py3Dmol code that shows the C-alpha trace and the ligand (Angstrom):
import py3Dmol

protein = """\
ATOM      1  CA  MET A   1     126.288  82.710 107.026  1.00  0.00           C
ATOM      2  CA  LYS A   2     122.757  81.413 106.398  1.00  0.00           C
ATOM      3  CA  GLN A   3     122.468  77.747 105.511  1.00  0.00           C
ATOM      4  CA  ILE A   4     120.308  76.476 102.675  1.00  0.00           C
ATOM      5  CA  VAL A   5     119.808  72.751 102.474  1.00  0.00           C
ATOM      6  CA  THR A   6     118.576  71.191  99.269  1.00  0.00           C
ATOM      7  CA  ALA A   7     117.358  67.630  98.878  1.00  0.00           C
ATOM      8  CA  VAL A   8     117.020  68.378  95.152  1.00  0.00           C
ATOM      9  CA  GLU A   9     119.992  68.275  92.772  1.00  0.00           C
ATOM     10  CA  LEU A  10     119.770  71.846  91.503  1.00  0.00           C
ATOM     11  CA  PRO A  11     120.622  72.701  87.902  1.00  0.00           C
ATOM     12  CA  GLU A  12     123.119  75.545  87.622  1.00  0.00           C
ATOM     13  CA  GLU A  13     120.446  77.921  86.290  1.00  0.00           C
ATOM     14  CA  ALA A  14     118.718  77.468  89.666  1.00  0.00           C
ATOM     15  CA  SER A  15     121.627  77.240  92.119  1.00  0.00           C
ATOM     16  CA  GLU A  16     123.029  80.529  90.795  1.00  0.00           C
ATOM     17  CA  LEU A  17     119.964  82.222  92.302  1.00  0.00           C
ATOM     18  CA  LEU A  18     121.264  81.302  95.755  1.00  0.00           C
ATOM     19  CA  GLU A  19     124.661  82.927  95.289  1.00  0.00           C
ATOM     20  CA  GLY A  20     125.260  85.507  97.981  1.00  0.00           C
ATOM     21  CA  VAL A  21     122.162  84.385  99.888  1.00  0.00           C
ATOM     22  CA  GLY A  22     123.730  81.622 101.952  1.00  0.00           C
ATOM     23  CA  SER A  23     125.891  78.520 101.854  1.00  0.00           C
ATOM     24  CA  VAL A  24     124.280  75.551 100.137  1.00  0.00           C
ATOM     25  CA  VAL A  25     124.385  71.937 101.293  1.00  0.00           C
ATOM     26  CA  GLY A  26     123.358  69.577  98.486  1.00  0.00           C
ATOM     27  CA  PRO A  27     121.487  66.270  98.367  1.00  0.00           C
ATOM     28  CA  ALA A  28     124.481  64.209  99.544  1.00  0.00           C
ATOM     29  CA  GLY A  29     124.395  65.657 103.055  1.00  0.00           C
ATOM     30  CA  TRP A  30     121.077  67.426 103.333  1.00  0.00           C
ATOM     31  CA  ARG A  31     119.571  65.400 106.170  1.00  0.00           C
ATOM     32  CA  GLU A  32     122.609  65.753 108.431  1.00  0.00           C
ATOM     33  CA  ALA A  33     122.731  69.506 107.776  1.00  0.00           C
ATOM     34  CA  LEU A  34     119.157  70.220 108.888  1.00  0.00           C
ATOM     35  CA  GLY A  35     120.300  71.330 112.362  1.00  0.00           C
ATOM     36  CA  GLU A  36     121.683  74.577 110.938  1.00  0.00           C
ATOM     37  CA  ALA A  37     119.308  74.968 107.978  1.00  0.00           C
ATOM     38  CA  GLU A  38     117.267  78.150 107.575  1.00  0.00           C
ATOM     39  CA  ALA A  39     115.858  77.081 104.200  1.00  0.00           C
ATOM     40  CA  LEU A  40     115.012  73.614 102.918  1.00  0.00           C
ATOM     41  CA  ILE A  41     114.412  72.956  99.225  1.00  0.00           C
ATOM     42  CA  THR A  42     112.667  69.645  98.812  1.00  0.00           C
ATOM     43  CA  PRO A  43     111.255  67.467  96.036  1.00  0.00           C
ATOM     44  CA  VAL A  44     107.682  66.188  96.293  1.00  0.00           C
ATOM     45  CA  ASN A  45     108.793  62.668  97.215  1.00  0.00           C
ATOM     46  CA  VAL A  46     110.416  63.692 100.506  1.00  0.00           C
ATOM     47  CA  ARG A  47     108.003  63.642 103.430  1.00  0.00           C
ATOM     48  CA  VAL A  48     108.533  66.794 105.441  1.00  0.00           C
ATOM     49  CA  GLY A  49     106.728  65.732 108.590  1.00  0.00           C
ATOM     50  CA  ALA A  50     106.831  66.875 112.192  1.00  0.00           C
ATOM     51  CA  SER A  51     109.850  64.718 113.093  1.00  0.00           C
ATOM     52  CA  LEU A  52     111.938  66.046 110.202  1.00  0.00           C
ATOM     53  CA  LEU A  53     110.976  69.598 111.141  1.00  0.00           C
ATOM     54  CA  GLU A  54     112.150  68.921 114.694  1.00  0.00           C
ATOM     55  CA  GLU A  55     115.621  68.236 113.299  1.00  0.00           C
ATOM     56  CA  ALA A  56     115.619  71.753 111.848  1.00  0.00           C
ATOM     57  CA  PRO A  57     115.049  74.235 114.709  1.00  0.00           C
ATOM     58  CA  ARG A  58     116.277  77.239 112.682  1.00  0.00           C
ATOM     59  CA  LEU A  59     114.119  76.574 109.603  1.00  0.00           C
ATOM     60  CA  ARG A  60     112.296  79.592 108.118  1.00  0.00           C
ATOM     61  CA  ILE A  61     111.105  78.215 104.793  1.00  0.00           C
ATOM     62  CA  VAL A  62     110.368  74.912 103.110  1.00  0.00           C
ATOM     63  CA  ALA A  63     110.410  75.486  99.354  1.00  0.00           C
ATOM     64  CA  ASN A  64     108.697  72.525  97.731  1.00  0.00           C
ATOM     65  CA  ALA A  65     110.051  71.941  94.222  1.00  0.00           C
ATOM     66  CA  GLY A  66     106.685  70.818  92.923  1.00  0.00           C
ATOM     67  CA  VAL A  67     103.132  72.046  92.712  1.00  0.00           C
ATOM     68  CA  GLY A  68     101.540  69.299  94.845  1.00  0.00           C
ATOM     69  CA  TYR A  69     102.351  69.625  98.535  1.00  0.00           C
ATOM     70  CA  ASP A  70     100.764  66.620 100.191  1.00  0.00           C
ATOM     71  CA  ASN A  71     104.308  65.650 101.267  1.00  0.00           C
ATOM     72  CA  LEU A  72     104.360  68.571 103.715  1.00  0.00           C
ATOM     73  CA  ASP A  73     102.910  68.484 107.211  1.00  0.00           C
ATOM     74  CA  ILE A  74     101.293  71.887 106.880  1.00  0.00           C
ATOM     75  CA  PRO A  75      99.892  72.238 110.443  1.00  0.00           C
ATOM     76  CA  ALA A  76     103.253  71.243 111.977  1.00  0.00           C
ATOM     77  CA  ALA A  77     105.130  73.760 109.818  1.00  0.00           C
ATOM     78  CA  ARG A  78     102.621  76.566 110.382  1.00  0.00           C
ATOM     79  CA  GLU A  79     102.734  76.012 114.122  1.00  0.00           C
ATOM     80  CA  ARG A  80     106.457  76.735 113.938  1.00  0.00           C
ATOM     81  CA  GLY A  81     105.874  79.791 111.733  1.00  0.00           C
ATOM     82  CA  ILE A  82     107.721  78.174 108.833  1.00  0.00           C
ATOM     83  CA  ILE A  83     106.826  79.571 105.417  1.00  0.00           C
ATOM     84  CA  LEU A  84     105.775  76.991 102.820  1.00  0.00           C
ATOM     85  CA  THR A  85     105.968  77.504  99.060  1.00  0.00           C
ATOM     86  CA  ASN A  86     105.342  75.445  95.921  1.00  0.00           C
ATOM     87  CA  THR A  87     105.809  75.882  92.164  1.00  0.00           C
ATOM     88  CA  PRO A  88     102.459  76.573  90.489  1.00  0.00           C
ATOM     89  CA  GLY A  89     102.293  77.373  86.796  1.00  0.00           C
ATOM     90  CA  VAL A  90     105.662  76.183  85.568  1.00  0.00           C
ATOM     91  CA  LEU A  91     104.712  72.531  85.137  1.00  0.00           C
ATOM     92  CA  THR A  92     101.201  73.051  83.812  1.00  0.00           C
ATOM     93  CA  GLU A  93     101.850  72.386  80.128  1.00  0.00           C
ATOM     94  CA  ALA A  94     104.191  69.423  80.614  1.00  0.00           C
ATOM     95  CA  THR A  95     101.754  67.712  82.981  1.00  0.00           C
ATOM     96  CA  ALA A  96      98.777  68.377  80.705  1.00  0.00           C
ATOM     97  CA  ASP A  97     100.770  66.829  77.844  1.00  0.00           C
ATOM     98  CA  ILE A  98     101.249  63.621  79.824  1.00  0.00           C
ATOM     99  CA  ALA A  99      97.541  63.539  80.692  1.00  0.00           C
ATOM    100  CA  LEU A 100      96.698  63.904  77.001  1.00  0.00           C
ATOM    101  CA  LEU A 101      99.220  61.233  76.085  1.00  0.00           C
ATOM    102  CA  LEU A 102      97.690  58.810  78.608  1.00  0.00           C
ATOM    103  CA  THR A 103      94.201  59.629  77.376  1.00  0.00           C
ATOM    104  CA  LEU A 104      95.067  58.933  73.755  1.00  0.00           C
ATOM    105  CA  ALA A 105      97.056  55.841  74.683  1.00  0.00           C
ATOM    106  CA  VAL A 106      94.254  54.164  76.625  1.00  0.00           C
ATOM    107  CA  VAL A 107      91.379  55.211  74.413  1.00  0.00           C
ATOM    108  CA  ARG A 108      93.150  54.082  71.225  1.00  0.00           C
ATOM    109  CA  GLY A 109      94.422  50.894  72.879  1.00  0.00           C
ATOM    110  CA  LEU A 110      98.102  51.660  72.477  1.00  0.00           C
ATOM    111  CA  PRO A 111      99.479  49.159  75.030  1.00  0.00           C
ATOM    112  CA  ALA A 112      97.722  46.122  73.572  1.00  0.00           C
ATOM    113  CA  ALA A 113      98.393  47.154  69.952  1.00  0.00           C
ATOM    114  CA  GLU A 114     102.061  47.823  70.602  1.00  0.00           C
ATOM    115  CA  ARG A 115     102.567  44.547  72.451  1.00  0.00           C
ATOM    116  CA  SER A 116     100.728  42.688  69.712  1.00  0.00           C
ATOM    117  CA  LEU A 117     103.112  44.069  67.089  1.00  0.00           C
ATOM    118  CA  ARG A 118     106.136  43.153  69.194  1.00  0.00           C
ATOM    119  CA  ARG A 119     104.763  39.599  69.521  1.00  0.00           C
ATOM    120  CA  GLY A 120     104.824  39.425  65.713  1.00  0.00           C
ATOM    121  CA  GLU A 121     101.054  39.501  65.308  1.00  0.00           C
ATOM    122  CA  PHE A 122     100.914  42.434  62.873  1.00  0.00           C
ATOM    123  CA  SER A 123     100.270  40.763  59.537  1.00  0.00           C
ATOM    124  CA  GLY A 124      99.471  43.903  57.576  1.00  0.00           C
ATOM    125  CA  TRP A 125      96.743  46.521  57.671  1.00  0.00           C
ATOM    126  CA  GLY A 126      93.411  44.908  58.439  1.00  0.00           C
ATOM    127  CA  PHE A 127      90.051  46.633  58.029  1.00  0.00           C
ATOM    128  CA  GLY A 128      88.673  45.226  61.255  1.00  0.00           C
ATOM    129  CA  ASP A 129      91.861  45.069  63.279  1.00  0.00           C
ATOM    130  CA  TYR A 130      92.851  47.004  66.391  1.00  0.00           C
ATOM    131  CA  LEU A 131      89.634  49.023  66.499  1.00  0.00           C
ATOM    132  CA  GLN A 132      89.355  51.157  69.631  1.00  0.00           C
ATOM    133  CA  GLY A 133      87.647  54.282  70.959  1.00  0.00           C
ATOM    134  CA  ASP A 134      87.551  57.898  69.786  1.00  0.00           C
ATOM    135  CA  ILE A 135      88.425  61.131  71.521  1.00  0.00           C
ATOM    136  CA  GLN A 136      86.348  63.093  69.048  1.00  0.00           C
ATOM    137  CA  GLY A 137      82.848  63.373  70.426  1.00  0.00           C
ATOM    138  CA  ALA A 138      83.776  61.738  73.742  1.00  0.00           C
ATOM    139  CA  ARG A 139      82.554  63.411  76.916  1.00  0.00           C
ATOM    140  CA  VAL A 140      85.642  64.154  78.979  1.00  0.00           C
ATOM    141  CA  GLY A 141      85.096  64.791  82.681  1.00  0.00           C
ATOM    142  CA  ILE A 142      87.722  66.808  84.497  1.00  0.00           C
ATOM    143  CA  LEU A 143      87.917  66.570  88.264  1.00  0.00           C
ATOM    144  CA  GLY A 144      89.649  69.780  89.395  1.00  0.00           C
ATOM    145  CA  MET A 145      89.682  72.609  86.875  1.00  0.00           C
ATOM    146  CA  GLY A 146      92.718  74.625  87.937  1.00  0.00           C
ATOM    147  CA  ARG A 147      95.655  75.451  85.690  1.00  0.00           C
ATOM    148  CA  ILE A 148      96.479  71.864  84.743  1.00  0.00           C
ATOM    149  CA  GLY A 149      92.835  70.844  84.344  1.00  0.00           C
ATOM    150  CA  GLN A 150      92.280  73.770  81.977  1.00  0.00           C
ATOM    151  CA  ALA A 151      95.465  73.052  79.994  1.00  0.00           C
ATOM    152  CA  TYR A 152      94.319  69.444  79.610  1.00  0.00           C
ATOM    153  CA  ALA A 153      90.830  70.654  78.610  1.00  0.00           C
ATOM    154  CA  ARG A 154      92.343  72.791  75.825  1.00  0.00           C
ATOM    155  CA  ARG A 155      94.173  69.762  74.473  1.00  0.00           C
ATOM    156  CA  VAL A 156      91.266  67.326  74.463  1.00  0.00           C
ATOM    157  CA  ARG A 157      88.929  70.030  73.199  1.00  0.00           C
ATOM    158  CA  ALA A 158      91.255  70.457  70.221  1.00  0.00           C
ATOM    159  CA  SER A 159      90.798  66.726  69.596  1.00  0.00           C
ATOM    160  CA  GLY A 160      87.026  67.196  69.457  1.00  0.00           C
ATOM    161  CA  ALA A 161      86.020  66.147  72.985  1.00  0.00           C
ATOM    162  CA  ILE A 162      83.083  67.620  74.884  1.00  0.00           C
ATOM    163  CA  ILE A 163      84.258  69.065  78.193  1.00  0.00           C
ATOM    164  CA  GLN A 164      82.539  68.888  81.548  1.00  0.00           C
ATOM    165  CA  TYR A 165      84.180  69.511  84.887  1.00  0.00           C
ATOM    166  CA  HIS A 166      83.700  69.497  88.600  1.00  0.00           C
ATOM    167  CA  SER A 167      85.597  71.873  90.840  1.00  0.00           C
ATOM    168  CA  ARG A 168      85.029  73.784  94.058  1.00  0.00           C
ATOM    169  CA  GLY A 169      84.114  76.964  92.235  1.00  0.00           C
ATOM    170  CA  PRO A 170      83.295  77.939  88.666  1.00  0.00           C
ATOM    171  CA  ILE A 171      86.178  78.926  86.425  1.00  0.00           C
ATOM    172  CA  ASN A 172      86.569  82.198  84.559  1.00  0.00           C
ATOM    173  CA  PRO A 173      83.436  82.455  82.353  1.00  0.00           C
ATOM    174  CA  ALA A 174      85.513  83.444  79.309  1.00  0.00           C
ATOM    175  CA  VAL A 175      87.618  80.283  79.676  1.00  0.00           C
ATOM    176  CA  GLU A 176      84.507  78.187  80.223  1.00  0.00           C
ATOM    177  CA  GLN A 177      82.970  79.652  77.091  1.00  0.00           C
ATOM    178  CA  ALA A 178      86.104  79.176  74.992  1.00  0.00           C
ATOM    179  CA  LEU A 179      86.251  75.523  76.027  1.00  0.00           C
ATOM    180  CA  GLU A 180      82.476  75.142  75.737  1.00  0.00           C
ATOM    181  CA  ALA A 181      82.814  73.479  79.128  1.00  0.00           C
ATOM    182  CA  THR A 182      79.984  72.730  81.544  1.00  0.00           C
ATOM    183  CA  ARG A 183      80.361  72.648  85.310  1.00  0.00           C
ATOM    184  CA  VAL A 184      78.483  69.692  86.793  1.00  0.00           C
ATOM    185  CA  ASP A 185      78.133  68.143  90.227  1.00  0.00           C
ATOM    186  CA  ARG A 186      80.477  65.383  91.284  1.00  0.00           C
ATOM    187  CA  ASP A 187      78.096  62.454  90.723  1.00  0.00           C
ATOM    188  CA  THR A 188      77.046  63.717  87.306  1.00  0.00           C
ATOM    189  CA  LEU A 189      80.704  63.945  86.374  1.00  0.00           C
ATOM    190  CA  PHE A 190      81.284  60.306  87.315  1.00  0.00           C
ATOM    191  CA  ARG A 191      78.005  59.088  85.802  1.00  0.00           C
ATOM    192  CA  THR A 192      78.193  60.773  82.440  1.00  0.00           C
ATOM    193  CA  SER A 193      81.875  61.006  81.454  1.00  0.00           C
ATOM    194  CA  ASP A 194      83.352  58.657  78.868  1.00  0.00           C
ATOM    195  CA  ILE A 195      86.814  59.610  80.060  1.00  0.00           C
ATOM    196  CA  LEU A 196      87.524  60.925  83.546  1.00  0.00           C
ATOM    197  CA  SER A 197      90.784  62.737  84.245  1.00  0.00           C
ATOM    198  CA  ILE A 198      91.916  63.832  87.711  1.00  0.00           C
ATOM    199  CA  HIS A 199      93.533  67.265  88.083  1.00  0.00           C
ATOM    200  CA  ALA A 200      92.562  68.270  91.600  1.00  0.00           C
ATOM    201  CA  ALA A 201      94.959  69.096  94.434  1.00  0.00           C
ATOM    202  CA  TYR A 202      95.161  66.135  96.806  1.00  0.00           C
ATOM    203  CA  SER A 203      94.368  66.517 100.486  1.00  0.00           C
ATOM    204  CA  PRO A 204      93.656  63.791 103.067  1.00  0.00           C
ATOM    205  CA  SER A 205      89.915  64.540 102.860  1.00  0.00           C
ATOM    206  CA  LEU A 206      90.081  63.253  99.260  1.00  0.00           C
ATOM    207  CA  HIS A 207      91.808  59.991 100.183  1.00  0.00           C
ATOM    208  CA  HIS A 208      90.338  57.192  98.027  1.00  0.00           C
ATOM    209  CA  HIS A 209      87.833  59.640  96.576  1.00  0.00           C
ATOM    210  CA  LEU A 210      87.531  57.129  93.749  1.00  0.00           C
ATOM    211  CA  ASP A 211      86.537  53.826  95.328  1.00  0.00           C
ATOM    212  CA  THR A 212      84.280  50.889  94.518  1.00  0.00           C
ATOM    213  CA  ALA A 213      81.136  53.018  94.842  1.00  0.00           C
ATOM    214  CA  THR A 214      82.535  55.704  92.548  1.00  0.00           C
ATOM    215  CA  PHE A 215      83.646  53.210  89.936  1.00  0.00           C
ATOM    216  CA  ARG A 216      80.135  51.754  89.976  1.00  0.00           C
ATOM    217  CA  LEU A 217      78.800  55.252  89.286  1.00  0.00           C
ATOM    218  CA  MET A 218      81.026  55.499  86.222  1.00  0.00           C
ATOM    219  CA  GLN A 219      79.677  54.269  82.919  1.00  0.00           C
ATOM    220  CA  ARG A 220      80.530  50.771  81.809  1.00  0.00           C
ATOM    221  CA  GLY A 221      83.287  51.080  79.218  1.00  0.00           C
ATOM    222  CA  SER A 222      84.635  54.424  80.438  1.00  0.00           C
ATOM    223  CA  TYR A 223      88.290  55.331  81.012  1.00  0.00           C
ATOM    224  CA  LEU A 224      90.217  56.831  83.906  1.00  0.00           C
ATOM    225  CA  VAL A 225      93.330  59.009  83.716  1.00  0.00           C
ATOM    226  CA  ASN A 226      95.312  60.159  86.760  1.00  0.00           C
ATOM    227  CA  THR A 227      98.290  62.502  86.671  1.00  0.00           C
ATOM    228  CA  ALA A 228      97.523  64.160  90.029  1.00  0.00           C
ATOM    229  CA  ARG A 229      98.149  61.950  93.068  1.00  0.00           C
ATOM    230  CA  GLY A 230      97.771  58.194  93.487  1.00  0.00           C
ATOM    231  CA  ALA A 231      95.990  58.361  96.822  1.00  0.00           C
ATOM    232  CA  PHE A 232      92.879  59.777  95.142  1.00  0.00           C
ATOM    233  CA  ILE A 233      92.227  56.213  94.010  1.00  0.00           C
ATOM    234  CA  ASP A 234      91.566  53.003  95.899  1.00  0.00           C
ATOM    235  CA  GLU A 235      93.851  50.973  93.649  1.00  0.00           C
ATOM    236  CA  GLN A 236      92.381  47.611  94.624  1.00  0.00           C
ATOM    237  CA  ALA A 237      88.923  48.874  93.643  1.00  0.00           C
ATOM    238  CA  LEU A 238      90.388  50.134  90.360  1.00  0.00           C
ATOM    239  CA  VAL A 239      91.982  46.771  89.622  1.00  0.00           C
ATOM    240  CA  THR A 240      88.617  45.086  90.221  1.00  0.00           C
ATOM    241  CA  ALA A 241      86.780  47.572  87.997  1.00  0.00           C
ATOM    242  CA  LEU A 242      89.314  47.054  85.194  1.00  0.00           C
ATOM    243  CA  HIS A 243      89.394  43.315  85.641  1.00  0.00           C
ATOM    244  CA  ASP A 244      85.657  42.825  85.446  1.00  0.00           C
ATOM    245  CA  GLY A 245      85.482  45.115  82.406  1.00  0.00           C
ATOM    246  CA  HIS A 246      83.453  47.843  84.067  1.00  0.00           C
ATOM    247  CA  LEU A 247      86.192  50.295  83.185  1.00  0.00           C
ATOM    248  CA  ALA A 248      87.658  49.940  79.696  1.00  0.00           C
ATOM    249  CA  GLY A 249      91.090  51.250  80.630  1.00  0.00           C
ATOM    250  CA  ALA A 250      93.220  53.485  82.785  1.00  0.00           C
ATOM    251  CA  GLY A 251      96.217  55.706  82.211  1.00  0.00           C
ATOM    252  CA  LEU A 252      98.204  56.346  85.363  1.00  0.00           C
ATOM    253  CA  ASP A 253     101.260  58.452  86.104  1.00  0.00           C
ATOM    254  CA  VAL A 254     100.912  58.391  89.905  1.00  0.00           C
ATOM    255  CA  TYR A 255     100.372  55.701  92.559  1.00  0.00           C
ATOM    256  CA  GLU A 256      99.361  55.642  96.188  1.00  0.00           C
ATOM    257  CA  HIS A 257     102.560  54.023  97.475  1.00  0.00           C
ATOM    258  CA  GLU A 258     105.209  55.208  95.026  1.00  0.00           C
ATOM    259  CA  PRO A 259     107.477  53.754  93.877  1.00  0.00           C
ATOM    260  CA  LYS A 260     105.334  50.633  94.419  1.00  0.00           C
ATOM    261  CA  VAL A 261     102.699  49.946  91.795  1.00  0.00           C
ATOM    262  CA  HIS A 262      99.739  47.754  92.718  1.00  0.00           C
ATOM    263  CA  PRO A 263     100.667  44.312  91.312  1.00  0.00           C
ATOM    264  CA  GLY A 264      97.143  43.890  89.922  1.00  0.00           C
ATOM    265  CA  LEU A 265      97.761  46.771  87.531  1.00  0.00           C
ATOM    266  CA  GLN A 266     100.961  45.377  86.082  1.00  0.00           C
ATOM    267  CA  ASP A 267      99.465  42.595  83.973  1.00  0.00           C
ATOM    268  CA  LEU A 268      96.473  44.420  82.568  1.00  0.00           C
ATOM    269  CA  GLU A 269      96.758  45.244  78.878  1.00  0.00           C
ATOM    270  CA  ASN A 270      94.190  48.027  79.053  1.00  0.00           C
ATOM    271  CA  VAL A 271      96.342  50.039  81.446  1.00  0.00           C
ATOM    272  CA  VAL A 272      99.199  52.424  80.680  1.00  0.00           C
ATOM    273  CA  LEU A 273     101.593  52.930  83.578  1.00  0.00           C
ATOM    274  CA  LEU A 274     104.114  55.763  83.692  1.00  0.00           C
ATOM    275  CA  PRO A 275     106.650  56.460  86.457  1.00  0.00           C
ATOM    276  CA  HIS A 276     105.366  59.877  87.676  1.00  0.00           C
ATOM    277  CA  ILE A 277     106.822  61.825  84.747  1.00  0.00           C
ATOM    278  CA  GLY A 278     104.233  64.592  84.395  1.00  0.00           C
ATOM    279  CA  SER A 279     106.820  67.338  84.841  1.00  0.00           C
ATOM    280  CA  ALA A 280     109.833  65.391  83.590  1.00  0.00           C
ATOM    281  CA  THR A 281     111.334  67.665  80.964  1.00  0.00           C
ATOM    282  CA  PRO A 282     114.622  69.502  81.560  1.00  0.00           C
ATOM    283  CA  LYS A 283     112.957  72.849  80.870  1.00  0.00           C
ATOM    284  CA  THR A 284     110.144  72.214  83.327  1.00  0.00           C
ATOM    285  CA  ARG A 285     112.348  70.787  86.065  1.00  0.00           C
ATOM    286  CA  THR A 286     114.708  73.745  85.717  1.00  0.00           C
ATOM    287  CA  ALA A 287     111.783  76.152  86.035  1.00  0.00           C
ATOM    288  CA  MET A 288     110.565  74.276  89.133  1.00  0.00           C
ATOM    289  CA  ALA A 289     114.030  74.381  90.708  1.00  0.00           C
ATOM    290  CA  ARG A 290     114.397  78.076  89.890  1.00  0.00           C
ATOM    291  CA  MET A 291     111.058  78.908  91.456  1.00  0.00           C
ATOM    292  CA  ALA A 292     111.946  76.975  94.612  1.00  0.00           C
ATOM    293  CA  CYS A 293     115.298  78.812  94.829  1.00  0.00           C
ATOM    294  CA  GLU A 294     113.646  82.192  94.254  1.00  0.00           C
ATOM    295  CA  ASN A 295     111.258  81.473  97.116  1.00  0.00           C
ATOM    296  CA  ALA A 296     114.064  80.383  99.452  1.00  0.00           C
ATOM    297  CA  ALA A 297     116.201  83.386  98.518  1.00  0.00           C
ATOM    298  CA  ALA A 298     113.344  85.845  99.010  1.00  0.00           C
ATOM    299  CA  VAL A 299     112.526  84.585 102.486  1.00  0.00           C
ATOM    300  CA  LEU A 300     116.166  84.532 103.600  1.00  0.00           C
ATOM    301  CA  ARG A 301     116.499  88.122 102.366  1.00  0.00           C
ATOM    302  CA  GLY A 302     113.496  89.079 104.479  1.00  0.00           C
ATOM    303  CA  GLU A 303     111.194  89.496 101.479  1.00  0.00           C
ATOM    304  CA  PRO A 304     107.797  87.828 100.971  1.00  0.00           C
ATOM    305  CA  PRO A 305     107.885  84.509  99.106  1.00  0.00           C
ATOM    306  CA  LEU A 306     106.772  84.528  95.470  1.00  0.00           C
ATOM    307  CA  THR A 307     104.419  81.572  95.619  1.00  0.00           C
ATOM    308  CA  PRO A 308     103.326  80.793  99.187  1.00  0.00           C
ATOM    309  CA  ILE A 309     101.107  77.787  99.724  1.00  0.00           C
ATOM    310  CA  PRO A 310      97.673  79.263 100.402  1.00  0.00           C
ATOM    311  CA  GLY A 311      95.919  78.932 103.733  1.00  0.00           C
TER     312      GLY A 311
END
"""
ligand_1 = """\
7
LIG
C 104.157 67.984 91.369
O 104.855 68.984 91.153
O 103.322 67.962 92.248
C 104.343 66.806 90.494
O 103.671 65.699 90.902
C 105.808 66.507 90.319
O 106.037 66.852 89.029
"""
view = py3Dmol.view(width=600, height=400)
view.addModel(protein, "pdb")
view.setStyle({"model": 0}, {"cartoon": {"style": "trace"}})
view.addModel(ligand_1, "xyz")
view.setStyle({"model": 1}, {"stick": {}})
view.zoomTo()
view.show()
């Protein structure tokens, strides 16, 4: 009997896809069961590095239950001929919603306004009170214009933003036209965006892609949103840029050393901090789990995986 090990608690709608494929060991004993495992289903917060792979000599597939796969040691897995898969597409809308939510929250000053009300400072509607920025007419820069970047672009475009983006290649011209989006080079994106939102796929070559120099390139008074991966950002440099007022605010769902959050971010009122909830809806998580199970099942049946990690 083939053994499938899952470090993810699978909803029934997903685990039923493994029936008849193999026996399943769940999150309680997954690590100890790796010795016999032919398939591993893993969440994005488990590091599947060379030493973990060594514990699993029979492994044929690692099915990542997430779209980002920086938790996987790709060269080590490929060297062993292990198939790697992820879950593109199913979490696009949920993640774009959180990026929009963070954008609106920081630009309209939600954290400070909400705290002010809770402190009892709301004394009635005031003509000059709580005035903050606009999305309408703002130039939104999108770093990485894949599925999630485009879904976010549709949302902010509907709020009246002007879209510009930087990505490795141009997007479908029809999509670009519908969004009235302009592709620009990286420095132009940083220099001219009022709001910058990160939607690229993280790889070590992009470690601290946003650092002191990049923040200096950004306009004084601009905003940063990150729902991709924390390690894109040098968090100390971000704290400095927020502290000295160069950046007007930041909305973050991801951090370099999760679950730790840079202490300098915690006290800032112009920052919204979420606990990596981009895909956190039951519907989305079920779809992610189902896709991971479908990939594992396909490979164990000798079929090609549905969504292999490219490369
Ligand atoms: C992913 O899938 O990469 C997200 O970060 C988890 O929702």
